[in-house]
N, C-alpha and C positions, 0 to 999 in steps of 0.2 A: 392516243394516252389523254386520260382526262387532266387538264393543267387548271382546274377553275380553283378560284379563291379557297373555298372550303379546303379542295387536296391539299394546296400549297400551303396552308394554315396548318393542319395537320402535321404536314412534312418540317413544318419550322419547331413546332411543338415537340417532337419527337428528336429531334437534333437539339433541341435544349436539354430534353432530358438526359439525353446522353454523354453533353457535356456535363452535367450536374452529376452525375454517377460516374464519372471517368476515374479510373484507377490506374495505378501504373500496373506494370507485367506483373506476373505472378513472383511473389520473391522469392528469391532462393540464395542461400550458403553453402561454401563449403560442405562437403559431407562430413568432415570431422567434428562438426559443432551440431548435427541431429541429436546425439544423446542429450546437450545441454539445451536444445530447443525443446525437447520433450518434458527434462526436467524442469524448465521454465512453466511449460503448460501445467504441468501436474502440479508445480508449486501455486499457480494460479486459481486452478479447480481448489486447493488444500484452502485457501485463503478464504475462496466464496463460501465455500461451504461451513467454514468456521465463522464467518460474521453473524450469520443469525445466532449461532450458539453465545456467542459474545453478548449480541444483545438482549438476548433473554436473559443471560446471568447477571447484565446490569438491572433489568427491569425487575427477575425476582430476588436480587440480592444488592441492594444499592449499597455500594462501599461505606465501610465506617469511615465517620467525619474526624477522630481523636486517634491519638496512639493506644488509651486503656481499652478503647472499643475494639482496636485490632488486636490486641493481646485477648481479651474477652473470645473472638472471633475465634483465632487459632485453638486457644484452649476447648472451644467447644467442636470446631470442625476445621482442620489444617487444611484440608484442599478446597473448601469455600474461601478459606483466607488469601490462598494461591491465586483464585480465581478473581476475587475481588482485587489483587494487587498487579493483574492484567497478565498471570501466565500465557493465558491463552495469545492475547498480543504480541506478547514477547516471543513467541514460536511463529506466530503471523509475520513479523520482521525477519527472523532469520528465513524464513520460506521467499523472503520477497528477493533474496542474495540472487538466487538463480533465476528469478523472474527480470531482474537488472542487467543481469548478464546475459540471457537472451535477447531481450530488447536491444541492448548495446551491438549484440551480433549480426542480427537483425539491419540496423539502422548504421552501421559503419561504415558500408560501401554508400549509401546516399547522403550522409553527413556524418562525417568522421567527428567533425570537433561538436557537434550538437550530441550525439552519442557519446563521448568520451565525457564531457562535461555534466549531463545526467548522470553517466553512472556514477562518476567521481560523488557526485553531490547525494546521491539516492546512497550510496554506502555509508558516506559520512553520517547521515539521517539514520540508519540502523545503528552504526556504533554509539551515537549519541544518547540514541532511545535505550539503547541494552545497560548504557554507564548510567543512565537516569532511575534505571529498574533493579537496583541494589537493594531497595525494600522487599522486594519478592520473595526471595529466600531469606533473607536477614532478620528480616521481621517475627517470622516464625522463630527463628533461633532466640529472638530476643524474649517473646512470649514466654519461652520455657525458662530464662534467667529470670524473669520477672515473677514468675510462679515460684519459684525455689528460691527468691532473695530472703535475707533472713533479717534484713534491717530496713527502715526507712529511706536510710541512705543509700542503700544497694537500689532500692526500688528507684527512688529519684533519678538515681544514675543510668538506670535502665531506659526510662521513659524518656531521658532526654536524648538518647541514644537512639531510640525510637523516633523521635521528633527530628531530629537531623535527617534521618532516612525519610521521613515523610515529607520534608522542604524540600529535598532532591528531586523526590519524585514528583512533587508537584511544581516543581521549581522552572528556571530557565532552560535547562540542558533539554527537557521534554518539548516546551514550547519550541526552541531553536530546529528540534528533530522534524516535529510535525511541520515546520516551514519548509524545512529543506527537502520533506519527502514531498511538498505541493510543489516546490520549485523544481525537482527533478522529472515531478510527473507533466509539469506544463513542458519542459525543454521537450523532452520525448515525445510527447503529442504534437506539439507545436511541429516539430521534424517529420511524424508521420503525416501530417497535413498537409505539409510544403512540398512534400517528395511524394505522395499520395501512398505512402507503405500500408497495404492492406486497406485502401482506398479509405475516402474520408470520414467515415462513423466512428472507427475507432478512435481516432485522432481527436474527433471534436468531441464526444465522451469523453476523453482524458483530459481536454482543456477543460472543461465542465467539472470534474471531477477535481482537478487542481486547484481551480480556485475556489470551490466550495472548503478547500483545506487549508488556505490562506487564513483563517480562523481559525487558531489553537485550540485545541479541547478542552486546555485549562484555563480558559478565559472566561469562568464565570458561568453562568447559566447558559447564556447565549453561545457560548464555545461547545457545550453538552450538546443543545440544539441543532446546532449547524453540523456539529462530528456526527449527529446522530441520521441527519439527511445527506450527509455526505454518504453513508455507505450504500444509497442506491445506485449513484451514478459509479462509483467504485467497483459493486458486484458487477456491473455488466460491463465495464471499461475491462475487468479481468477475463469475464466471459468470452468477449470478442476477442481479447489477445491470446486467451488460450487456445481458442480453435482456430485462430489464424498462424500459432506457432505447432500445433499439429499437423495442419496441411502442409507448411512449409517445410517440415521435418520429414513428413512423407516424400514431398515432391522434390526436395533439394538435389540436385546431382554437384560434381565437384567442379568447382571452377567457374558455375554461372553465377548471376546474381546482377545486383545494380553495378553499373561503371561510372555513375555520378559521384560525385564529392563535392 
C-alpha cells in the first residue's frame, strides 16, 4: 500500500472535508407531526414566492407619504392601496406561524429551551406586526369617510384619524416586531448550527438572515436598503428549510429522532 506523503496529504484533506461537512443523523419526529412539517414547508415556499412579488409592488408603486395621498390612492385603486399598506406582507407573517411551529417541532428534541424561546419570540413578533398593521384596512374605510365628509371639520377629523394610523404603522410596534423576528431567527439558527440539525448550511444562512434583520425596515433609507438586501438570505433560508421539512415529513417514523437535550 502506498504510504507516500502525497497520499497521506490527500487522506488528511478528505478527513478535514468530512469534518467540515459533518451533519447529525437524519432528523426524525413523531408521525403525528408530519402534517405540521408539510404545512410549515408549504408556508416557507409560499413566502419565497411572495418575496419578489412584494419587491415588485414596492418598486413599481412606492407607498404614499401622507394621509391625503393614501386617501387619493384608495379612491383610484383600492387594491393597490392595500398592497402599499403591506397586505402581502401581512399574509406572509400569518404564514410564518406554521413555519415557526414546524421549526419548534424539529428542534425541541435537540434543544427544548432554544426551540421554545425562539417559538415564543417569533409568535410575539407576528402578533406585534398584526397589531401595527391596523392601517391596512382601516385607511380604506377612512378614505371613504373623507370622500363623503360634508364639512372641513369632518375632513380634518378623518385626516387626524388617518395620521394616527400611519404613526402606528411606522412606529415602535413594527420596529420591535422586526427585531423580535430577527432574534427568533437567530435563536433557531444558532441551535441548528450547534446541534447540526439539517447540517450546517441552513443554520449559517439563518444566522446571516437574522443579522441583516437587526436593522428595522422603518429606520430611514438605510433600513429600507438593508431590508431589501435581507430578502436574499431570507429566501435561501426558507428554501433550505422547506426542503428539509419535506424530507423529514417523508422519512419520519414514530418514536425516532433526537435524544439530545
